[in-house]
N, C-alpha and C positions, 0 to 999 in steps of 0.2 A: 521252357520259355520263362523268362523272368518278368514278373509283374511289378510295376513301379507306381508309387503314389506320392503326392506332394501335399504336405501340411504346413501351414504357416503358424509360427509362434505368435500367440495373441499378445497384444500390447494393451496397457492400461488406457492408452489414449486412442485406440482404434478398435473398431468392431468389424468383423468380416460380415458382409451383407450378401455376397454371392461368390460362387466358384464355378467356372466353366472349364470343361475339358473337351478338346476336339483334336482330330488328326489333320495334318496338312496333306498336300498332294503326294508327298514323299512317304507318308505314313508316320511321320513324327508327331508325337503328342504335344499339344499346346494347351497350357493351363492359364486361365485368366482369373485372377482373384481380385475382387472389388472390396475395398475397405472404406469405412466411414469414420471420420474423426469423432470421437465420443467425449471430447473435453467439454466440461460445463463451466458456467460462471454464475456469479451471484450479482444481482443489481440491488444495491441498498438505496432506499429512498428516505431522506430525512425531512422532517417538518420543522420549519422555522416560523415562529409567530413574531411579528414586529408591531409594536404599539398596540398590542392586543392583550387586555387583561384576561385572566383565566376564565372568568365568567362568560366571555364572548367567544371563546374557542369552541370548536365543534368537530364532530367526526368528519374525516376527509377520505373520500374514495379516490383511489389512484389507479389509472389504467396503464398497463404495460404495453410498450410498442417495440416491434422488431422491424428494423429497417423502415421506420416511419409508418408501419401498419399495425393496427391494434391486434393484440394476441388474444385468441379465444380463451375464455376462462382466466384471463390475466388481469384480474381486478383484486386489489387488496384495500383494506380500510385501516387508516391510522386513527385510532380512537383519540378523543380530545385529551385524554390523560396520558397519551403516549407521544413519542417523538420520532419514531421511525418504523419502517416495515422493510421486508426483504422479499425479493423474488428469487427463489432458489432453483438449482438444477436446470439452468437455461443452457440450451445447446450453443456452443461457441461458434460452430460452423454449420452452414447449410449442406444439403446433399451434394452440391457442386464444389464444396470445399471453400466457399467464400465466408469470411468472418461476418457474423451477424452483429449489427449495432443496436444496442438496446437503450431505450429511454422510457420516460414515464411522464404522464400529465395528470393534473388534478381534474376531477369531474364535478360539474355543477349538479344541482338538484335534479335536473332532467337527464343526467347521464352524459352530457356533452363535455368534451374536453375544453378546458380553459386555456387559451393561448397565452404566451408570455406577454405580460404587460396589461392584460385585460382585467376587468373588474368583476369580482364574484360577489353577489349579494346574498346575505344570510341573516334572516330575522331582523331586517331593518338596518343592518350595518354593511358597509362597503369594504371590500378587501382587494387590494391590488396583488395579483399573483405573478410571481417571477420564478424562473428556473435557473439553477446553476449546476452544471455537470462537470465532474472531474473523474474521468475514467468510468469506473463502475459505481460511482456514488453520485446521487442527484440530491440537491437540496431544493425543496419547494418552499418559497417564502410567501406568506400572506401578511400584508401590511394593512392594518385597519386605518381608514382615513377619518373616521368619526367616532372614536371611543367616548368622546364627551357627550354623545347623545344618550348614553346609558345613565339613567337617573335613579335616585332613591328618595324616599319620603322621610323627612325629619319633622319632629313634633316639638313645637315651642309650648311649654307649659308655664303659665304665670299664676302664682298663688298669692292671694292677698290676705293679710291678717289684721284685724282691728279696723278695717275699712277697705274700700275699693277705690283705687285711683282712677282718674278720668281716662288716662291713656299711658302707654309706655312704648318706648322705641328701642328696637334691638338692631345691632349691627351684625350682619351675617358674613363674616370673613371679608373678602374683597368684592362680594356680589352686591353690596349696598345695604340699605336699611329698610326695616318694616315697622310700621306703627300699628299697635292694637289699641282699640278704644273700648270703653265700658259699654257703649251702645251696641257694639258688635256682639257682645256676649250677654246682653240683657241684664247687666249689673251684677252677674254672679261673681263669687269670690275666687273661682278658678277658671282661667281661660286656656283654651287649647287651640293652637293654630298649626295646620300641616303645611309644610313647605316642600316643593319639588326642587331638588338640587342635582346638578351633574355629579355623578359618582367618580368620574375620571376626567383628567385634563386631556388635551389633544395629543399627548404623547403616551396616553394609556396609564399614567400614574394615578393611583387612588388619591382622592382629595379628602382633606380634613378641614372643617370650617370652625373658626374660632368665633363663638357667639358671645357678644357682650351686651349689657343693658345700660342705657343712659340713665342718669340719676332721675329719680322721681321725687319731686319736692314733697316734703312731709312724710316720707317713708324711708325706712332703713332696709337695705338689702340684707337678708339673713342667710344668703347662700353665696357661693362663689360668683364673681362677676365675669368669669371667663370660663366658658364650658365648650369643649370640643365635641362636634358632632360629625359623624361619618356614617357610612353604610353599616359599620359595626356597632356604632353607638348613636342611635337615632333620636334620643330625647335630650332636651335641655330644659331643666326645671329651675325657675327663679322664684324665690319667695320674698315678698316685701311685707314688712310689718309697719303699721302706721306709728309715727312718732307721737308719743303721748307725754303728758306731764301731770303733776298734782299741784293743787293750790290749797295751802293751809290758811284757815281763818281763825283768829283768836278774838274773843270778846273780853274787853276790859271795862270794868265799872269804876268810875272815878267819882269820889265824894258822893257815893250813892248808898243810902241806908239799905240794908237787906230787905226791908219791907217793901221797897220800891222796885227791887230787881225782879225780872220776869224771864220767861223763856223768850229766846230771840230767834226769829226766822231770818236766815241769810239767803239772799238770791244771787246766784252767779249768772252772768250773761257773757256770751262770746259773740263778738261782732266782727264782720268784715265790711269795711266801707260803710259803717253805721247801720248795716243790716244784720239783725240778730240771727245767728245760725245755731246757737246752743243756749239753752237756759236750764238751770238746775236750782233746786231749793233744798236747803238743809236747815235743821233746827238745833240751836245750842240751848240745851235745857239747863235748869238751875242745878240739877244733880250731876251735871257734867263737871267733874272736879277740875279738869284741865281747861275747861271753858273754850274748847277749840273743836273744829271740825276740819275734815280734809276732803276736798273734791278731787276724785281720782279719775283716771282714764280720760283725760281731756286732750283731744287732738291738738297738736301745735298748728296745724294748717288744715284747710279744707281739702277734700279729695282732688280738687283741681289745682292745689298748690298755693293757695292764698293764706297769708298769715292771719290767725285768729287772735284778736285782742280781747282779753278777759277783764271784766270788772265785777266787783261784788258790792252789795249794799244791804243794809239792814232794812227789812220790810217795815214800812211806815215811817222811815227816816229819809229826808231828802238828801241827795248827793250820793256819790259812789266812789269807790277806790279802784283805780286801774291797776291791774296786775301785770 
């Protein structure tokens, strides 16, 4: 008696899952071989950030779905520094031979799927989530609707030399102006003011602010009058030096014998609207060969920007000379 057997050549695309042998009523052998398609596929998921600066990006969890049902253990994470992930070795067909359709969705902080067009909130910022699928590639887009809510702290530093102005006004880009006053800083020679500014515009572009100072009467700006501040350069330092001058006084003796000459005391007075704001006294002695003195470090204006008018006179002599 001859014994027969049947073996199937295995294919890369199919796997034998069962083989049955039985005899029919006539005694003939019937072989039934059941195969399963073993082809696999890969689903690539790309992450697209719209109007979202890097600092606002975050890790995204993605859930895999097969025929609209979540796949167990089918969750991957796209780190904020990455742009894609892949689900590998996915069965292309089910046991019945039907092709499996794969997709993926982003998960919120509670692990719930975010549907197309819905808003995902993260750390105070809103992101509209949308999906685009082309075959085995899905792009998940997150569009930030309020990147301008991200702020940074800029510091205005005002330094005064030779005197302290009453106030100073700065223009902060297109956001407007800010005025600082002496009273606010108790008359100190260095003022610091912190400003909270948007770091990005509503398109997610990083902002730079051009800070300029308005002229302060009686002071000269000893630093650049245009300083850019941003989240990368948060300080703007402006230094103003008080405008000063010197007044030279010479003593002349006319038709006066040496025996009558004496030391002379000279009084300098600085006034604003006839109110004396500065007074100084110097002496021209007989041994002063040049017979002159110089009053130095005289401010041209008051700290509030009013012109100071100076006069000098000889002590004990009526009248004075306006300078």
